[in-house]
C-alpha positions as CSV (number, residue, x, y, z in Angstrom):
1,M,33.9,2.7,-10.6
2,S,34.6,2.9,-6.8
3,T,34.9,-0.1,-4.5
4,A,34.2,0.9,-0.9
5,P,35.3,-1.2,2.0
6,V,32.8,-3.8,3.2
7,P,32.3,-5.0,6.8
8,S,34.9,-7.6,7.7
9,A,34.6,-11.0,9.3
10,P,37.4,-12.8,11.1
11,A,40.2,-13.5,8.7
12,T,41.3,-17.0,8.0
13,T,45.1,-17.4,7.8
14,E,45.4,-21.2,8.0
15,F,45.0,-21.8,4.2
16,P,46.9,-20.4,1.2
17,L,45.2,-17.7,-1.0
18,V,43.9,-19.4,-4.2
19,L,42.7,-17.3,-7.1
20,G,41.0,-19.3,-9.9
21,L,38.8,-19.1,-12.9
22,D,35.6,-21.0,-13.7
23,T,33.7,-21.5,-16.9
24,F,30.4,-23.2,-17.9
25,G,31.6,-23.5,-21.4
26,D,29.3,-20.8,-22.7
27,V,29.0,-20.9,-26.4
28,T,31.1,-18.0,-27.8
29,Q,30.8,-16.0,-31.1
30,D,33.0,-15.3,-34.0
31,A,34.0,-11.8,-35.2
32,Q,30.7,-11.5,-37.1
33,G,28.6,-12.3,-34.0
34,R,27.7,-15.8,-35.1
35,P,27.6,-18.6,-32.5
36,L,30.4,-21.1,-32.7
37,S,29.8,-24.8,-32.9
38,H,29.8,-26.9,-29.7
39,A,33.0,-28.5,-30.9
40,Q,34.8,-25.2,-31.4
41,T,33.6,-23.9,-28.1
42,I,35.1,-27.0,-26.4
43,R,38.4,-26.6,-28.2
44,D,38.5,-22.9,-27.2
45,V,38.0,-23.9,-23.5
46,V,41.1,-26.1,-23.7
47,E,43.1,-23.1,-25.1
48,E,41.7,-20.9,-22.3
49,G,42.7,-23.4,-19.6
50,V,46.3,-23.6,-21.1
51,L,46.6,-19.8,-21.1
52,A,45.3,-19.7,-17.5
53,D,48.2,-22.0,-16.5
54,Q,50.7,-19.8,-18.4
55,V,49.7,-16.5,-16.8
56,G,49.7,-17.7,-13.2
57,V,46.1,-18.6,-12.4
58,D,45.9,-21.1,-9.5
59,F,42.8,-23.1,-10.5
60,F,40.7,-23.7,-13.7
61,G,37.2,-25.2,-13.2
62,I,34.5,-26.3,-15.6
63,G,30.8,-26.5,-14.5
64,E,28.6,-29.3,-15.7
65,H,25.7,-28.4,-18.0
66,H,23.6,-30.1,-20.6
67,T,22.1,-27.4,-22.8
68,D,22.6,-25.9,-26.2
69,D,24.0,-22.8,-24.5
70,F,26.4,-24.7,-22.3
71,P,27.7,-27.8,-24.0
72,L,30.3,-28.8,-21.4
73,S,28.6,-32.0,-20.3
74,A,31.8,-34.0,-19.8
75,A,34.1,-31.6,-17.9
76,D,36.5,-34.2,-16.8
77,V,37.4,-35.1,-20.4
78,V,38.1,-31.5,-21.2
79,L,40.1,-31.1,-18.0
80,G,42.1,-34.1,-19.0
81,A,43.1,-32.4,-22.3
82,I,44.1,-29.3,-20.3
83,A,46.1,-31.4,-17.8
84,A,48.1,-32.9,-20.6
85,R,49.3,-29.5,-21.8
86,T,49.9,-27.8,-18.4
87,D,52.3,-28.2,-15.5
88,R,51.1,-26.2,-12.5
89,I,47.5,-25.2,-12.5
90,R,44.9,-27.1,-10.4
91,L,42.0,-28.5,-12.4
92,G,38.5,-29.4,-11.3
93,S,34.7,-29.2,-11.6
94,A,32.7,-26.1,-10.9
95,V,30.3,-27.9,-10.2
96,T,29.6,-31.6,-10.7
97,V,25.9,-32.3,-10.3
98,L,26.3,-35.2,-8.0
99,S,22.6,-35.7,-7.5
100,S,22.1,-37.0,-11.0
101,D,25.5,-38.9,-11.2
102,D,27.0,-42.0,-9.7
103,P,29.4,-41.1,-6.9
104,V,31.6,-44.1,-7.7
105,R,32.0,-42.9,-11.3
106,V,32.6,-39.3,-10.3
107,F,35.3,-40.5,-7.9
108,Q,36.9,-42.7,-10.7
109,R,36.8,-39.9,-13.2
110,Y,38.5,-37.4,-10.9
111,S,41.0,-39.8,-9.5
112,T,41.9,-40.5,-13.1
113,L,42.3,-36.8,-13.7
114,D,44.4,-36.6,-10.6
115,A,46.7,-39.3,-12.0
116,I,47.0,-37.6,-15.4
117,S,47.7,-34.2,-13.9
118,G,50.2,-35.4,-11.3
119,G,48.0,-34.6,-8.3
120,R,46.3,-31.4,-9.5
121,A,42.6,-32.5,-9.5
122,E,39.8,-31.4,-7.3
123,V,36.0,-31.5,-7.4
124,I,33.2,-29.1,-6.4
125,L,29.9,-31.0,-5.8
126,G,26.5,-29.5,-6.1
127,R,22.8,-30.4,-6.0
128,G,22.2,-28.7,-9.3
129,S,20.6,-25.3,-9.5
130,S,20.3,-26.1,-13.2
131,I,18.2,-29.2,-13.3
132,D,18.6,-30.3,-16.9
133,S,20.5,-33.4,-15.9
134,F,17.6,-34.9,-13.9
135,P,15.2,-35.8,-16.7
136,L,18.2,-36.5,-19.0
137,F,19.4,-39.3,-16.7
138,G,16.0,-40.4,-15.4
139,Y,16.0,-38.9,-11.9
140,D,12.9,-37.6,-10.2
141,L,13.0,-34.0,-8.8
142,A,10.9,-35.2,-5.9
143,D,14.0,-37.0,-4.7
144,Y,16.2,-33.8,-5.0
145,E,17.2,-33.6,-1.4
146,R,17.5,-37.4,-0.7
147,L,19.7,-38.0,-3.8
148,F,22.2,-35.4,-2.8
149,E,22.3,-36.3,0.9
150,E,23.0,-40.0,0.2
151,K,25.4,-39.4,-2.7
152,V,27.5,-36.8,-0.9
153,Q,27.8,-39.2,2.1
154,L,29.0,-42.0,-0.2
155,F,31.5,-39.7,-2.0
156,A,32.9,-38.8,1.4
157,E,33.5,-42.5,2.1
158,L,35.1,-43.0,-1.3
159,R,37.6,-40.1,-0.7
160,R,38.8,-41.8,2.5
161,G,40.3,-44.7,0.4
162,G,40.3,-48.4,1.1
163,P,37.4,-50.8,0.7
164,V,34.0,-49.2,1.0
165,T,30.9,-50.6,2.6
166,W,27.8,-48.5,2.1
167,T,24.0,-48.9,1.9
168,G,21.4,-46.4,0.8
169,G,18.3,-46.2,-1.3
170,T,19.6,-44.3,-4.4
171,R,22.0,-46.9,-5.8
172,A,23.2,-50.5,-5.2
173,P,25.0,-51.1,-1.9
174,L,28.7,-51.6,-1.7
175,K,30.4,-54.3,0.5
176,D,34.2,-54.1,1.0
177,Q,34.4,-52.7,-2.5
178,D,37.8,-51.6,-3.7
179,V,37.3,-48.5,-6.0
180,V,40.1,-47.7,-8.5
181,P,42.2,-45.9,-9.4
182,H,43.8,-45.2,-6.1
183,T,45.1,-41.7,-5.6
184,E,48.9,-41.3,-5.0
185,A,48.9,-38.7,-2.3
186,G,45.7,-39.1,-0.3
187,P,42.3,-37.7,-1.1
188,F,42.0,-34.9,-3.7
189,P,40.3,-31.6,-2.5
190,A,36.5,-31.7,-2.5
191,W,34.1,-28.8,-1.9
192,I,30.4,-28.4,-1.7
193,G,28.9,-25.5,-3.6
194,V,26.3,-23.6,-1.7
195,G,24.0,-21.0,-3.1
196,G,21.8,-20.0,-0.1
197,S,21.0,-23.0,2.1
198,P,22.2,-23.2,5.7
199,Q,21.4,-26.9,5.6
200,S,24.0,-27.3,2.8
201,V,26.6,-25.4,4.9
202,V,26.1,-27.8,7.8
203,R,26.1,-30.8,5.4
204,A,29.5,-29.7,4.0
205,A,30.9,-29.5,7.6
206,R,29.4,-32.8,8.6
207,Y,31.0,-34.8,5.8
208,G,34.3,-32.9,5.8
209,Y,34.0,-30.9,2.6
210,S,35.4,-27.4,2.1
211,L,32.7,-24.7,1.5
212,M,32.3,-22.9,-1.9
213,L,29.9,-20.0,-1.7
214,A,28.2,-19.4,-5.1
215,I,27.4,-15.7,-5.0
216,I,25.7,-14.6,-8.2
217,G,23.5,-11.7,-7.1
218,G,23.0,-9.2,-4.3
219,S,25.5,-8.2,-1.6
220,P,28.3,-10.7,-0.9
221,T,28.1,-9.7,2.8
222,R,24.8,-11.6,3.0
223,F,26.9,-14.7,3.1
224,V,29.0,-13.7,6.2
225,P,26.6,-15.8,8.4
226,F,27.3,-18.8,6.2
227,S,31.0,-18.5,6.8
228,Q,30.4,-18.2,10.5
229,L,28.0,-21.1,10.5
230,F,30.5,-23.3,8.7
231,R,33.3,-22.7,11.1
232,R,31.0,-23.2,14.1
233,A,29.6,-26.4,12.7
234,L,33.1,-27.8,12.0
235,E,34.1,-27.1,15.6
236,Q,31.0,-28.6,17.1
237,L,31.3,-31.7,14.9
238,G,34.9,-32.2,15.8
239,Q,36.1,-31.6,12.2
240,P,39.4,-29.9,11.4
241,A,39.3,-26.4,10.0
242,L,38.6,-26.3,6.2
243,P,38.9,-23.5,3.7
244,I,36.1,-21.3,2.4
245,G,35.9,-20.1,-1.2
246,V,33.8,-17.7,-3.3
247,H,32.5,-18.3,-6.9
248,S,31.1,-15.2,-8.7
249,P,30.6,-14.0,-12.3
250,G,32.6,-11.2,-13.9
251,H,34.6,-9.9,-16.7
252,V,38.0,-8.1,-16.9
253,A,39.0,-5.6,-19.6
254,A,41.4,-2.7,-19.9
255,T,39.0,-0.2,-18.4
256,D,35.8,-0.2,-16.4
257,E,33.8,1.2,-19.3
258,Q,35.1,-1.4,-21.8
259,A,34.4,-4.3,-19.4
260,A,30.9,-3.1,-18.7
261,D,30.1,-2.4,-22.4
262,E,31.3,-5.9,-23.4
263,F,29.6,-7.8,-20.6
264,W,26.2,-6.0,-20.2
265,P,24.4,-7.0,-23.5
266,R,25.5,-10.7,-23.1
267,Y,24.6,-10.8,-19.4
268,L,21.2,-9.3,-20.2
269,E,20.5,-11.9,-22.9
270,V,21.6,-14.8,-20.6
271,M,19.5,-13.5,-17.8
272,R,16.5,-13.1,-20.0
273,R,16.7,-16.8,-21.0
274,A,17.2,-17.8,-17.3
275,A,14.2,-15.7,-16.3
276,R,12.0,-17.8,-18.6
277,T,13.0,-21.1,-17.2
278,R,14.2,-20.3,-13.6
279,G,12.2,-17.3,-12.5
280,F,15.1,-14.9,-12.3
281,A,14.4,-11.1,-12.5
282,V,15.5,-9.6,-15.8
283,P,18.2,-7.0,-15.0
284,T,17.9,-3.4,-15.8
285,R,20.8,-1.0,-16.5
286,E,20.3,0.4,-13.0
287,S,20.4,-3.0,-11.4
288,F,23.4,-3.9,-13.4
289,R,25.3,-0.8,-12.3
290,H,24.5,-1.8,-8.7
291,E,25.8,-5.4,-9.2
292,I,29.1,-4.2,-10.7
293,G,29.5,-1.6,-8.0
294,A,31.0,-2.0,-4.5
295,H,28.1,-3.9,-3.0
296,G,27.1,-6.1,-5.9
297,A,28.0,-9.7,-6.8
298,L,29.5,-9.0,-10.3
299,Y,33.2,-8.5,-10.7
300,V,33.2,-6.4,-13.9
301,G,35.8,-3.8,-14.6
302,S,39.5,-3.0,-15.0
303,P,42.1,-5.1,-13.2
304,E,42.4,-2.6,-10.3
305,T,38.6,-2.4,-9.8
306,V,38.2,-6.2,-9.9
307,A,41.2,-6.8,-7.6
308,R,40.0,-4.4,-5.0
309,K,36.5,-5.9,-4.9
310,I,37.9,-9.4,-4.6
311,A,40.2,-8.4,-1.8
312,A,37.4,-6.6,0.1
313,N,35.0,-9.5,-0.2
314,L,37.5,-12.2,0.7
315,T,38.2,-10.2,3.8
316,A,34.5,-9.7,4.6
317,L,33.8,-13.4,4.2
318,G,36.9,-14.7,5.9
319,A,37.6,-16.7,2.7
320,T,40.9,-17.6,1.2
321,R,39.8,-18.6,-2.3
322,F,38.1,-16.7,-5.2
323,D,37.0,-18.2,-8.5
324,L,35.9,-15.8,-11.2
325,K,33.2,-17.3,-13.5
326,Y,34.8,-15.5,-16.5
327,A,32.8,-16.6,-19.5
328,M,29.4,-15.2,-20.7
329,G,27.5,-16.5,-23.7
330,G,28.1,-14.3,-26.8
331,L,31.5,-13.0,-25.8
332,S,34.2,-13.8,-28.3
333,H,37.0,-16.2,-27.6
334,A,39.5,-13.3,-28.1
335,A,37.7,-11.3,-25.3
336,L,37.8,-14.3,-23.0
337,M,41.6,-14.8,-23.7
338,T,42.2,-11.1,-22.8
339,N,40.1,-11.5,-19.7
340,I,42.2,-14.5,-18.6
341,E,45.5,-12.7,-19.4
342,L,44.5,-9.6,-17.4
343,Y,43.2,-11.8,-14.5
344,G,46.5,-13.7,-14.3
345,T,49.0,-11.0,-14.9
346,K,47.2,-8.0,-13.3
347,V,44.4,-9.0,-11.0
348,I,46.0,-11.9,-9.1
349,P,49.2,-10.0,-8.2
350,R,47.2,-7.0,-7.1
351,V,44.9,-9.0,-4.9
352,R,47.9,-10.6,-3.2
353,E,49.4,-7.2,-2.7
354,L,46.2,-5.8,-1.2
355,L,45.7,-8.7,1.2
356,A,49.4,-8.7,2.3
357,A,49.2,-5.0,3.2
């Protein structure tokens, strides 16, 4: 599988290179192909996070979902369990659906995680491309934009520290409210996940959030204008420079062929289910081959193939962070552990080598 160079954008050298892993807690299968229980899936995610720390991964994130396929509805609890067994790796959400949550409670949960982990917490906030949490917690989808705008503004106030005074229409007002626990070393990192909206890019810049580009299909270079818009908006709004990251799905195995063979049938099934509820196109073998190729959004292959594609697209986007969404429903826990080991011991050193050249 070849990975051709992609057009480059201005490189960003102000921030360290961060190479992480994300999971939605996809239900895995046993050796006989039977789905594991939700409880076992969650215990397995803890072991995966511990291994990620051991093999040198920089960040481990858990995305919030509320369905039978993705039972990780309380990411901060699982991250707390991982924090207690790790020493180095940063831990956070990927993403927290802030629109259907209370910003005060989100801040409290992640400042608590920050305390448990010794300052290793961060949070990625999103509006929710999966909308299961809206009816679950009694929110109206008609308020989709308003909910996120107000809550992301309040969360920005909470991160500044000190008593908070805030008034909006989506929750009770706050007046000189002290919100605990206090963080020890200033605000923990916070990002806004963006899947294709220029308005979300500008919103991230306005409130001082870093930008996480969620690229799950098509050419990553389509997002170059978003990187440029973010930097321009920060400058015009008088905000300091902030990092840009990329989140994309993938799977690492010993060879390109093995990675594709393991990933394809599970990816097809997940996308078939998504097509029924979210209007996604059902992939074909041909479209899959394109997505795992040089100009697609899937990072599937050997460590060398995946590393070259990460390095090329970070350069193109002027980004300094990449998080591989490594799990896919139906893959075994053993396959995911192999993925993590290869990513930490082979992919990450190779990406650093390529970008230092």
